[in-house]
N, C-alpha and C positions, 0 to 999 in steps of 0.2 A: 191522847191528851197529852198534852209535852207540858212542858213540869214550869212549873214558876219560882218566879228570884220571888225573896221576898224579905223586908226589915225592921226592925221593930223600931219607930220614930220616936222621941217630945216632941213638939206642938213647941215652939221658947217666940222668943214675943222679938220684932223683926221691926224697929221704927213706930211707924201707927198702928200696925198690922201681926197680923202670926204666919212664921214659914217655921216648912219642913224640908230639910236634909232628904236631896235624894243622895242617892248612895251611890256612888262609879257602876259595884252590879247592877242593881238597877236598874241605873242607868242604860248603859250599855245590855239588857237584855230587850230593854221600850223599846231604845235605839233613838235615843233624847239626849241632846247637845244646843251650848247655845246659842237663845236663839228664835227657838222652833215658838213655833203660836201652840198653845193650845189653852182648850175650857175647860172651866170645876164648875162642873155640878155637882147640886148635895141630893143625894137618889142617897133611900131605905135605908137604915144603918150605915151608913159614911159619907163619903164624896169622894166623887167619881173623877179620874181628868185623864185627856184626851186631847192625844194630836192634833189639829188644827194646818194641823202646819202640811207637805210637802214631809214626807219619811224620806230617810239619806239611809239607802241603799247599800247593806254589805257587799264585800268584791262578789263571791258567791252566790248575791242573789244574782248578781247583775250582769255574770257572766252563767248564770242557768237562762236569762230567759233572752243572752243575744241567742238571733238567727241571723245567719250570713250572708242568707235570701235578699233578705235587709240590709242589714244590717253590715253588710259585708261587701266579698267583691274589691276589686283591683280601683283602685283612688280614678287612675289613668287607666282608661276601659279599653286605652288606641292606643295603638303599636310609639317607641319611639317615635315625635316628632325635633329635636334636635341630637346635639352632639353627642346626647347624654351616658354617662360613666357606669358599666356597670363592673 
């Protein structure tokens, strides 16, 4: 089971509404960044926040998904065309 990251927070008044800060460790663990779209739902026992936008992958996740057969290879698969210097 994956370890969870949590933080005790207090609901604050922000303008005409209410808000809660998402701490940096929680935001990193959830891969939340400024501008990511979320959906807020009321569920039994509380509130559930789910990202609706594209989740940003970490470098490690991107490298794990990299397939040289699909993404790799030479940009110019042919031989030298002109006076390239190597």
